N, C-alpha and C positions, 0 to 999 in steps of 0.2 A: 619407550616401547620395548616390551620384553622379547627375548630371542624366540620363545615358543610362539608368541603372537606373530612375529615376523615369518616364521616357518608356516604358520597357519595361513597367513595371507598369500605367501608364495605358492602354496599348494592349491589354492582356490583362486587363481588369478582371473579366470574367465568370469566368475560372478561379479568381481570388482569392476572389470572393464565394462560389463553390461550395465551395472548400476551407474557408474560415472558417465557413460555415454548417454543413458536415458536421462540422467539429471541435467546434463549440459544441453541436450537436444530440446527437452521440454522447457527449459528456461530461456533459450536463445531463439528458437524458431518463432517467427511472428513478432519479434521484439520491436519492429518498426511499424506496427499496425497503425493505420489511420493517418500517419504523418504525410504531409506537413500539418494536417489538422490534428487537434487533440481531443479525443473522445472520452477522456477520463476526467471526472469532475474535480478530483483532488490534486492532480498533477500540477496545474498552473500555479497554485498557491506556492508550492515549494520551489518551483523553478523561478517564478517571478521574484520571490524574496531573495533567493540566492543570487540572481542577476543584479538585484538592487544593491547588494553589498559592494558592487563595483563603483558605486557613487561616492564611497569614502567612509561609510559607517557600517558597523556590524550589528547595529540595533535594528531588529526586524520591524519594530513599531507595532506589531500585532502578534499575539501569543496564542493563537488558536492551537498551534503545535509548539513544542520546544524546538530549539534551533540547531541541534547537533547535525542532523541530516542536511540542513540547508548550508551549514558551514562546509560539510563534505562536498556538497554540490558546488559551492563557490570555489573550493580548491580544485575540483575537477574542471570547472569552467576556466579557471586560471591556467591550468595545464593546456586546455584546448586553445586558449588565446595565444599562449606561448608558441605552440606548434603552428597555428593558423597564421599568425602575424610575423613569424620569424623573429620571436622575442621582441616584438614591437617595431622591427625595422621595416617591415613590408606594409603593415596596416596599423592604424591608430586604434585606441580604445573606443573612440566615437564610431569608427567604422565597425568595430566589433558589436557595438550596440545596435547599429543598423542591421547587422547580420541577424541579430536576435529578433528584430522587428519583422523582417521579411522572410527569414529562413529559420524559424524556431525549431524546425525538425532536427537541426544539428545539436541543439542544446538538449532537447527531450531525448534524443537517441543516446547522447552521452550519459544522461542521468539514468536511463533505463538499463544501459549496459552496465553501469556501476551497480545498480540494484541487483541485476541478474548475477553478476560476479560475486557480490557479497552473499547472495543466497546460496550459490554453489560453494563458496569458501566456508560457509557455516557448517557444512558437512564434516569438515576436517576435525574441529574439536569434538564433534559428536562421535566421530570414528574413534578418537582417542579415548573418549569415555567408554565406548563399547569394548575396546581392547583391554582397558583396565578392569572390566567386569568379567572377562573371560571368553576365550575361544572366538566363536563367530558372532558374538553379540553385536560387534561393530557392523558386521555385514547386514544383519537384519535391521538394525536401527537406521543405517545409512540408506538401505533400500526403501524403507517406509517413507522417509522424508525426501528421498530423491524424486518420488512421484507424487508427493503431497499436493493435491489441487490448490489448497490455500497458498502454499509456498510458490507454486507455479504462477498463479494469478498475480501475487505480489511481486514476483520477479519481473513481470512485464510492465510495471508502473514506476514512475519517477516519484515514489513515495517512501516514507521512512521505514516501512515494515520489514524489508529485507535487512536493513542495518540493525533493527531491533533483534531479529532472529540471530544474526551473526554475533552480536555482542552477548545475547543470552546464551548461545551455545558455549561461548568461552566461560561465562559465569558458571554454568553447570559443570564444565570440566574442572574449573578451579575449586568448586565446592567439593567435587568428588575427590580431588587430590588432597584436600584438607581432611576429609573423612578417613582416607587411607593412610596419610602420613602425619597429620597433626601439626603441620607447619603454619605458623600464624600468617606468614606473608601470603599464603594461598587464600586464606579467608579474607584478608584485606584486599587483595586483588579481585577476589570474587565480588566483594562489596563495590569496588570501583567499577567493575564491568556492569553490575546491576545499575549503578548510578548513571553511567553513560547510556545504558539501555533506556532508562526513564527519560533521559535527555533527548531521546528520539521520539518517544510516545509516552504521554502521561499515564496511559492505561497500564504500563508495565510496572507501576509503583508496587503492587503486591509482590513482585518478584524479590523485594527486600527480605521476604520471609525465607528465601534461600540461604541467606547468611545464618539465620537462626536455626533452620533445619539442619544445616551442615554441622553446626556446633553441637546440637542435640544428638545428631547421628554419631558424631565422634565420641560423645560421652557414652553412648550405648556400645560403641565398637571397642572401647578400651584399648589396651589395658590402663593407659594413663589418662586421667580425666583432663580435658582441656581447661585452660585458664579462662576466667571471666573476661579478662582483658582482650582475649581473642575476639569474642563476639562484639564487644563494645567498639573495638577498633574497626572491625568489619562493617558494623552498622554505621559507624561514623564516616566510612569511606563512601557510602551511598550518596548522601547529600553533597559531599565534597565533589565527587565526580559529576553529579547532576549539575551543579552550578558552574563547574568548569566547562561542561558541554553546552550550557545555556546561561552564560554569565549575565545577560541583560535582564533575566528574571529578577536578579538582585538589583542591578543598576537602574532598571526601569520598573520597579516593583508595582507602582500604581497602575501602569498599563497592564501588567501581568494579572493583577487582581481583577481589573475590569474585564479582561478577556476570559479569565477562568470562570467568572460568573456567567459570561455569555456561553461558554462551552457547557457549563452545567445546565443552563436553560435548554440547550440543544439536546443534551444527552438524556434529559429527564422527560422529554415529550413521549407520551405513549405509556404502555404497560410493560413492566419488567418481564423478561422472558427467560427465566431460569432453565426451562426445559430446552430452549434453543441453544443456550450456552453449553449445557451438558451434551446435547447432540453434537455440537461443533467439536467438542473434545473427542467423542467417539468416532467422528468422521475426519479426524486429523490427517488420515492417509487414504481417504477414499470412503467407500461404503462402511457404515457402522459395523456390519457383520464381519468385516475383514479386520481392520486395525482396532476397532472399538472393542470387540470381544477379546482381542489379544491384550489390550490395556488391563481389562478386568482380571484376566487370567494371570498376567504378570504381577499385578498388585497383590493378588492372593498368594502367589508363590513367594514373593519377597517378604510379605507379612509373616509367612510361616517359617521361612528358612534364612532370611537375611533382614532382620528387623531394622538395623541402621539404614540400609538402603531404602526400605519402605518409608521410613521417616524422612529421609532426604528428598525423595521424589514426591511423596503424597502431600506433605504440608504446603509447599508452594503451589502445587497444582490445585489443591482445594481452595487455597486463598484467592488465587486468580479467578477461579470459577465463581466463588461467592461474591467477589467484587464486581465482576461483569454482570452477574445475574441481578444485581441491585438496580441496574440502569437499562432502560429500553434500548439505548444505543449500544449496549454491550453485546448485542446479538451478532455483531460482525465477527466472523471466524478469524480474521486476521489479527484481532486484538489478543488472541491466544498464542500468538507465535512465540512469545517469551517462554511458554511452558511446553511447546512442542518437543524440545529435546527430552523432557521427562516422559512425555507420552510415548515417544519412540523407544526410549530405553526400557520402559515398563513392558511395552509390547514385545520388544526384542527378547526380554527375559523369558517370555512365554514360548517364543519360537525356538530360542536356544535350548529350553528344556525339551521341547518336542524333537529337536535335531539330535540332542544327546541320546535320547531313547532310540531314535531311528538308527543312529550310528551303531549302537550295540546290537540291534535286532537285524540289521541288513548291511553289515559292513562291506561285503563284496560289491553290493549294488548301491553304495551310499552316494556315489556321484549322481545317479538318477534320482535318488531321494532328495538330495540337495537341490537339484534342478526343479523338482516338483514343489518343494517348499518355497523356493525363490519365486517361482511363477505365482504361487498362491499369495505371496506377500506383495509382489510388484504389480501384477496385472490389474487388479481392481482399481487401484489408484491411478495407474498409468492410463487406463482406459478413460477415466473421468478427466484426467488432465489433458489428454489428447483431444477430447471433445471440446475443451476450452481453447486449446492452442490452434487446432486446425482451421477454424473459421477466421482467425486473425489474418490469414494470408489472402482472404477474399476481398474483392472491392466492397466498399461501404456505400450505402445509399446516400449518405450525407455528402460524400465527395462527388458522387455521380450527379446529385441535384445541384451542387455548387457549380460544376462545370456547365450544366444546362443553363443556369441563371446567368453566368458570365457570358455565355454565347448568345442568349436570346433576349435579355433585358437591357434597357437603355441605362448607361452609366448615370449615376446620380439618383436613380429611382429610390424612393423611400420604402424600406422593407421592414416588416415587423415579424419577429420570430422569438424563439425561446433562448435559454442560456447557450453559450458557445459550444459546450461539449455535446449538447443534444441536437444541434442544428447544423446545416450546411455552413462550412467556413467561407465567409464573404469578406472581401477587401473593403475597408472603409474609404469613402471619398475624401479628398483633401479638404473640402469645405467642412465636412463633419469633424474631421480631425482638428481643424483650427478651432471650432466651437468647443470641442472637448478639452483642448488646451486651456481655454479661458475658464471652463467649468471646473476643471481640476485645480487650476491656480487659485480660484476663489475659495474652493473647499479645502485647500492645503493638502490635496491628495497626492500621494507619491507617484501615481500613474501619469502625472503630468510629464515626467521625463520621457516616458515611453512614447507619448503622443508627439512630443517635440522631435524625437528621433524619427518618428514616422513622417512628420511633416517635412523635415529636412531632406529626406530621401524618397519621397513619394513618387512612384512612377506614372501616376495619372490613373484615371478611371476609378472604379469602385462604386459603392452604393452607400446610402445613408441607412444604417442598420440600427433598429431599436429592439430592445429586449423586453419581453413581457415580465412585469413585476409580479412576484409570487410571495406567498406567506413563508416566513422562515421555517416553520414546521414542515411544510411541504418539501422544502429544499434540504431538509436535515442539516440545517445550519443555524448558528446562533443569531438572534435578532440584530445585534450590533454588527456582526460580520456581514450579514446581508445588506444592511444599510451602508456600510463602508464600501462594499463592492459596487453597489448601485451608484454611489457618488462618483465613481470613476467611469461610468458608462451612460449611454442614452437608454433610459428605461421608460416604460409606459404602463400605467394601471388600466387594465381593460376589464376589470371585474364587472363594470356596468354595461358592457356590450361594445358595439362598434362605434358608438358616438365619439369616444376618445380617439379611436383610430382615425376617423375622418377628420376630427379636429386637428390632429397632428400632420395632416396631409399625406398620410401613408396610402400607397397605391396597392401594395401587395402584402399578403400574409403567408408566411411559410410555416405550416403546421408540421410538427413532428411528434410521433407517438412516444418518443423518449422525453418529451418536454416537461412532463409532470407525472404525478402518480394519480391513483383513482380519486383521492381527496382533492388534489389540485385541479384536475379536470372538472370535477363536480363544482368547485368554486368558480370556474371559468365558464359555466354552462351558458349564461347569456351571450358571452362572446362567441362561443363555439356554435350556438344556435344561429347567431347572426351570420356566421360564415356560410352556413348551409342555405340560408334564405336570401342573403343580400350580397353574395359574392359568387364569382364564376370560377370553377375549377379549371386551371390552365394545364396542370400536369400532376401526375402522381408517380411516385417512385416507391416500390415495395420490394423487400428482400425476396430473392428467389432461392428456394432450397438448393443447397449444393453449389450455388453460383455467386450470390451476393449476400451480404449481411447488413444489419443496421435497422433503423426504425422505418416505419411507413411515413413518407413525407408527401404532403399535398401543398401545392402552390396555388393560392387563390388571388384573384384580382377583385378588389372591392368595387362594386357597382355604385354609380352615383345615387345619392339619396333622392327618393321621390318626395316632392313637397306639394 
């Protein structure tokens, strides 16, 4: 870090304190939302696989995601066990497993805290990039991503997105160092960071273009042309790091190929949405008219005055957009987190240009001008992010409904509802757990160990809970993954109506408006019509504005069939 940059930072301490405080607050407020229930559909996969590594193998057995994030979670859970158990002297590993069964909130909170910390730490290499580009560029780039709604949402989930951003931020810093200094090790380390990034999310693969764009930018920057060996070694580091981060992709390659086909089937359902992907880039830090216009302005400025930097930033950004635009599932904004540092630095270049002009025109009142610029940069995204974070502190209708069911229904009652994340969290009865042990043993399903721990430490009570079977396309999941998940649970096909419900001896149905999408509810129309005509509504729980959040939940009792 140059001395002039340090002086710049020291003279503008208050904006940095504001940015870091906003970044931390938005990432950590509401971090425990929903717990001990889990209302995020993707979190359980990562946490469950990470916990399963404690059985003695690091082979995940399923490759819907690469495994670096799960290995990080396994290490975090190992540290949790060491502290909780007094290094194994106070409690056993089996007791730790029982803790996961009955108090999963400890594990999910640990994972979310790790994600939030990585999201916050990812601002550090971004700041270093900004400082290397000049003056207050770091301030604007950090401010834009401090309040980025996509980053804030990802920081609240036990998912790999925050780790992807953290690693990508370092990759961009190393690429910029190579452009400025031409040292081969920086490009090789950049390739390694990209490879580890892909080992968290397959969708980060186009970021490998960063190695090539850094090499090309160095050629343009001169005066010495970089050697071809630099780019070859840098590109070679990408797969090397990828396989280090997810080694069983090589060791269990047949399972990997099987699951990649499943992921491709999931990602290809629907119509490609290139405009959505483009909009996601423009909305990287809030409304498109804030950060998005700055990206375009910054790209124009760099193309005119700093062509090597334009090449460095725009080639990987365009590659990531093109890749995601080819798939319907690419419309998720979190898949762009690997190129968010480029978006922020492009936008920061535009703000830096405006700040430099303002400094010359209004030097005596520049502090006020700086404050106005900072507000213009931060407030739009901060407002959107707070709209996401604030409701996380409110009670959820799923937990409220679960408390009512536990207090008013007879233990052992058979209940039909939707997937766990969309429904009230209900304890399984011991009888059902024992049947699930046999079911998973016959299927060779790894969830058997979970049910065995549950049976050993079961406190009594609970219900027999069945889940409604839905089409994989409705669940945005691969066909095999849906079948694999169903094999470890009690599921019921109700597409034909209430006949199957009565045949299974189910007494109550818990409907949740989060249970499916429009297409899924349309496919379940015979079943839903049957609820309206052949069941009695016992209770309804609906979110109250400003007080509670969550889905609309209706609890129905199935009436006896008239013959």
